C-alpha positions in Angstrom: 116.3 108.5 58.4 118.1 105.9 60.5 119.8 107.1 63.8 123.3 106.0 64.2 124.9 106.2 67.7 128.6 107.0 67.5 130.4 105.9 70.7 134.0 107.2 70.8 136.1 109.2 73.2 138.1 110.9 70.5 136.3 114.1 69.3 138.2 114.2 66.0 137.1 110.7 65.1 133.5 111.1 66.3 133.3 114.5 64.3 134.7 112.8 61.1 132.2 110.0 61.4 129.2 112.4 62.2 130.2 114.6 59.2 130.2 111.7 56.6 127.1 110.1 58.1 125.1 113.4 58.3 126.0 114.2 54.7 124.3 110.9 53.8 121.2 111.9 55.6 121.6 109.9 58.9 120.8 111.3 62.2 123.8 111.0 64.5 123.9 110.8 68.3 127.0 110.6 70.4 128.4 109.0 73.5 131.9 109.2 74.9 132.1 106.0 77.1 130.5 102.7 77.3 128.1 103.5 80.3 126.8 106.6 78.6 126.1 104.5 75.5 124.2 101.9 77.3 122.1 104.5 79.1 121.3 106.2 75.8 120.4 103.0 74.1 118.0 102.0 77.0 116.1 105.2 76.8 116.0 105.4 72.9 117.6 102.7 70.8 119.3 103.8 67.7 119.2 101.9 64.5 123.0 101.1 64.6 125.8 101.6 67.0 129.3 102.5 65.8 131.2 101.4 68.7 135.0 102.1 69.5 136.8 99.4 71.4 139.1 101.5 73.4 136.8 103.5 75.7 137.2 104.7 79.3 135.8 102.8 82.2 133.9 100.2 80.1 135.5 99.2 76.9 133.6 98.4 73.6 133.9 94.7 74.0 131.9 94.7 77.2 129.3 97.2 75.6 128.9 94.7 72.7 128.6 91.8 75.0 125.9 93.5 77.0 124.1 94.5 73.9 124.0 91.1 72.5 122.7 89.7 75.7 119.7 91.9 75.1 119.1 91.6 71.4 120.3 92.1 68.0 120.9 95.8 67.7 123.4 96.3 64.7 126.9 97.0 66.0 129.9 97.9 63.9 133.3 97.9 65.9 135.5 100.9 65.2 139.1 100.3 66.4 142.6 101.3 66.0 143.7 97.7 66.7 144.1 95.8 63.3 145.3 92.6 64.8 143.2 89.7 63.4 142.9 88.4 67.0 141.0 91.6 67.9 138.7 91.3 65.0 137.8 87.9 65.7 137.0 88.7 69.4 134.7 91.4 68.2 132.8 89.0 65.8 132.7 86.3 68.6 131.0 88.8 70.7 128.4 89.3 68.0 129.6 92.5 66.2 128.1 92.7 62.7 131.1 94.2 61.2 134.3 96.2 62.1 136.3 99.1 60.7 140.0 99.8 61.4 141.2 103.3 62.0 142.1 105.3 60.2 139.1 104.8 58.0 137.9 106.4 54.8 134.5 108.1 55.2 133.0 106.5 52.2 134.0 103.1 53.4 132.4 103.9 56.7 129.0 105.0 55.1 129.1 101.9 52.8 129.5 99.6 55.8 126.7 101.3 57.8 124.4 101.1 54.9 125.2 97.4 54.2 124.7 96.5 57.9 121.3 98.3 58.0 120.2 96.7 54.8 120.9 93.2 56.3 119.2 94.1 59.6 116.1 95.5 57.7 115.9 92.1 55.7 116.3 94.0 52.4 118.9 91.4 51.4 117.5 87.8 51.0 118.1 85.7 54.0 118.2 81.9 54.3 115.0 82.0 56.3 113.2 84.0 53.6 114.3 81.7 50.9 113.1 78.6 52.9 109.7 80.0 54.1 107.8 78.3 51.3 109.0 74.7 52.2 108.3 74.6 55.9 110.5 73.1 58.6 113.7 71.4 57.7 114.6 68.1 59.6 118.0 66.5 59.5 118.3 63.6 62.1 117.6 65.0 65.5 117.7 68.6 64.2 114.6 70.5 63.3 114.8 74.2 61.9 111.5 75.9 61.4 111.9 79.1 59.3 108.4 80.4 59.7 108.5 80.2 63.6 112.3 81.0 63.8 112.4 77.8 65.8 115.3 75.4 66.4 115.1 72.0 68.2 118.1 69.8 68.7 117.5 66.4 70.1 114.0 67.5 71.3 115.1 70.6 73.1 114.3 74.1 71.9 117.4 76.3 71.2 117.7 80.0 71.3 119.9 81.3 68.6 120.9 84.6 67.3 119.5 85.7 63.9 122.6 85.2 61.9 123.4 81.8 63.4 119.8 80.7 62.8 120.1 81.7 59.1 123.5 80.0 58.8 122.2 76.7 60.3 119.1 76.9 58.2 121.1 77.3 55.0 123.3 74.4 55.9 120.4 72.2 56.8 118.5 72.9 53.6 121.7 71.8 51.8 122.5 68.7 53.8 125.7 66.9 52.6 126.5 69.6 50.1 129.7 71.7 50.6 129.1 75.4 51.0 132.0 77.7 50.3 132.7 80.6 52.6 131.9 83.0 49.7 128.6 81.2 49.0 127.7 81.4 52.6 128.5 85.1 52.8 126.3 85.7 49.7 123.4 83.5 50.7 123.2 84.2 54.5 124.9 87.6 55.0 123.9 89.2 51.6 125.7 90.2 48.5 126.7 93.4 49.9 128.5 92.3 53.0 131.9 94.0 53.2 133.5 92.0 55.9 135.8 89.0 55.2 135.3 85.2 55.3 136.5 85.0 59.0 133.0 86.0 59.9 131.8 82.6 58.5 134.3 80.7 60.6 133.3 82.4 63.8 129.6 81.9 63.3 130.2 78.2 62.4 132.0 77.8 65.6 129.0 79.2 67.5 126.6 76.9 65.7 128.9 73.8 66.3 128.6 74.5 70.0 124.9 74.3 69.7 125.1 71.1 67.7 127.2 69.3 70.5 123.8 68.4 72.0 123.0 66.3 68.9 124.0 62.7 68.5 123.2 62.6 64.9 124.1 66.0 63.2 127.4 67.9 62.9 129.0 70.5 60.7 132.1 69.0 58.9 135.0 71.2 57.6 136.0 70.6 54.0 139.6 72.0 54.0 140.2 74.7 51.6 136.6 74.9 50.5 134.0 75.4 53.2 131.6 73.6 55.4 128.7 71.1 55.1 126.1 69.7 57.5 126.1 66.0 57.7 124.2 63.1 59.4 126.7 61.1 61.5 126.8 57.4 60.8 
């Protein structure tokens, strides 16, 4: 069964999370601070990290930042801070989802399962859907699903998996408005339990890459969603 690393310095919270996860058959490991979590992950990476923000010495945001610098290990932020700004910060750093304390055990398990399904490619991704049609070219943008390759104005760009899938989906539907709900369904998967703010954050990331293009941009259609267009 998948291994979940619970990183939280509150024993009661860690115990509660472990109880629900172990009941569902997950193997649970624990760490009480950010440094210990990173050491544990280096030695034996888990399948998912349940990461508290307010940790001693090194907070969860810094842990998430370092994990994203190394790869795409699934991360769910666990926080007592329900402020939308804090949630956006977590998503900007690359967290896959977030849960606000106090949480319900069933919600925790459902979110863990959903993120693991997406990470394991059990939900259809934009890349899988496009694999049969080869590279997509829009102006000076090329997105090659088979090689997971992006070129902008002739330069190869390294993108995170979800950013790649988002750009690929928008490129395949050039000029067609994609609602946030549709993007959540097609890129994140039907079982995603987060909110549409996730789309906005990832679009902002992709836009920064597209600043190198003289021909392509993502346009906001207010009240609806986004579309990738060729600039005239």
